[in-house]
C-alpha positions in Angstrom: -18.4 -3.8 0.7 -16.9 -6.2 -0.2 -17.5 -9.3 1.7 -14.4 -11.9 2.7 -11.6 -12.7 3.8 -8.5 -11.5 3.1 -6.7 -14.8 1.2 -2.8 -13.0 1.4 -1.1 -14.1 -2.0 2.1 -13.3 -1.5 4.1 -10.9 0.7 7.3 -9.9 2.6 5.9 -6.8 4.4 5.8 -7.7 8.0 3.3 -8.4 10.2 2.1 -4.8 11.3 2.6 -3.8 8.0 0.2 -5.9 6.7 -2.1 -5.8 8.6 -2.4 -2.1 8.2 -2.8 -2.3 4.4 -5.5 -5.3 4.7 -7.7 -2.5 7.6 -7.6 0.4 5.0 -8.6 -2.4 2.1 -11.7 -2.9 4.1 -12.3 1.1 4.2 -11.8 1.4 1.1 -14.4 -0.9 0.2 -16.5 1.0 2.9 -16.0 3.9 1.7 -16.0 3.1 -2.4 -18.2 1.5 -4.6 -16.2 -1.7 -5.3 -16.5 -1.1 -9.3 -13.9 2.4 -8.4 -10.3 0.3 -8.5 -8.7 3.7 -9.1 -10.1 5.2 -5.4 -9.9 2.3 -3.5 -6.3 2.3 -4.8 -5.4 5.5 -3.9 -7.1 5.3 -1.1 -4.3 3.4 0.3 -1.8 4.8 -1.2 -2.4 7.8 0.2 -2.6 6.6 3.9 0.5 4.2 3.4 2.2 7.5 1.3 1.0 9.4 4.9 1.6 7.1 7.4 4.7 5.3 5.9 6.5 8.2 3.8 5.7 8.6 -0.3 7.0 6.4 -3.2 3.8 3.6 -2.2 2.0 2.2 -5.4 -1.7 0.1 -5.6 -2.8 -1.4 -8.3 -6.8 -2.5 -7.4 -8.4 -5.0 -10.1 -10.0 -8.7 -10.7 -8.0 -9.0 -13.5 -4.3 -7.7 -13.6 -0.7 -8.6 -14.5 2.6 -6.9 -12.9 6.0 -6.9 -12.9 7.8 -4.8 -10.8 10.4 -3.8 -8.2 10.0 -3.4 -5.0 11.8 -2.7 -2.0 12.9 -5.2 0.4 10.0 -5.8 3.1 6.7 -3.5 0.9 5.7 -5.9 -0.8 2.0 -7.3 -0.3 -0.3 -9.3 -3.1 -3.8 -10.5 -1.3 -7.5 -10.9 -2.8 -10.3 -9.9 -1.6 -13.5 -11.9 -2.4 -12.4 -11.7 -6.3 -10.6 -8.4 -5.9 -7.2 -8.5 -6.2 -5.1 -6.3 -4.4 -1.5 -5.0 -5.1 0.8 -2.9 -2.9 4.2 -2.4 -2.4 7.4 0.8 -2.0 9.4 1.5 -4.2 12.0 4.8 -3.7 14.1 4.5 0.1 14.5 2.0 2.1 11.6 0.8 4.3 13.8 0.7 7.1 13.9 5.0 7.0 11.0 6.5 9.1 9.2 9.2 8.0 10.6 12.1 10.4 14.4 10.5 9.6 13.0 11.4 5.7 11.4 15.2 7.1 14.2 15.9 9.1 16.5 15.6 5.8 14.8 17.5 3.5 14.9 20.0 6.2 18.7 20.3 6.9 19.1 20.5 2.7 16.7 23.6 2.5 18.9 25.3 5.7 22.4 24.6 3.6 
């Protein structure tokens, strides 16, 4: 595990989501080699997709640039030690719950 306190550099996420993504980051660092950025990013993305619906993205590394478009309330850029994490959602509105999205898909299949 990488030691250190998470330092938020920029975010527009609600505090509950911020806490969740940082918890997942620490869990991913426990499960994967610190140098395995792809597995760490995949773990966080997969968990957020499961909990909050699809279209989440996660970038992990020590030095990267980015230029993204994201939904309001879904962006967080933070650092743990020398490792940086960028998590954001693209696609449907964050206020639409996963259950609502599943309901819409089921109705579409019945028509």
